[in-house]
N, C-alpha and C positions, 0 to 999 in steps of 0.2 A: 504494500500500500504506500503510495507516494504522499509525502508530507505537503500540505498546502503552502504555497509561497507567499511571503509577506508582501503586500502592495502598499506603496506610499505615493501620495500626490504632493508635488511641491513646485516651487518656482526656481527657474535656472538663474543663478547669481553669477556664475563664472564659466567661461569656455576657454580659458587660457591654455589648458593642456590638450595635447593631441589625444583624441578618442576618450577624453574624460570631461565630464561636466560636474559642476558643484551645484547641488540644489539645496534650498532652504525649506524645511517642513515646519509649519506652524501648528502647534496644538493648543487647544483652549480647554482649561479646566476651571471648575468653580472652586474658590477658596473654601475650605471646610468650615471655617468660623465666620468669615465676613461675607460669604456668598457673592463675592465679586469675581468676574471672569478674569483669569490670569492667563496671558498668552506666553508661550515659550517657543523659541526657535532653535532648531537643530540643523546642522549642515551635514550632508552626506556626499561622498564622492561616488559618481555613477559612471559606468562604462557606456560610451556612446560610439559604437563601432563605425558608423558612417558620418559622424560629426554633423548630424541633422539639426540638433537643438541649438537655439540661439538664446542669448541673454533676454530674460523677460518671459520666455515661454513657460506655460504650465504643463508639466509632464507627469506621466505615470511610470513608476519604476517597480521592478519586482526583485526579490532577493535571489541570490545565486551563490555559487561556491566562491570562496575568496579568490579574487583576480589579482590583487596586489596587497600591499600592507594596509591600505585604507579602503580599497574598493570592494564592496560586498553586494552591490546592486547593479542591475542592467536596465537600460532604457527600454521600456515596453512600448509606449506611444506618446505622441504629443497631443495633449488634450486641447490646448488653446495656444495659438501662435501669438507672439508679441505684436503689438501695434507699432509700426514704424512711422515716425513723424518726419 
């Protein structure tokens, strides 16, 4: 039986490296005492084989085997392309 792969949706913040993008994933949780919504951001290194993603795109990534010291995710699809002004 195959284990379900973890999926994340985030915004591309960097495409400086070849075949690698950096995405920022924002999670929102309610504070247990004050009930205010607290946002936290985490960055992930993602493998982008064809260098398709651009800065500002919203992308969906799935977990994979370790590809390097920091890369644990692979680009699945581009959900929304960035608006170029």
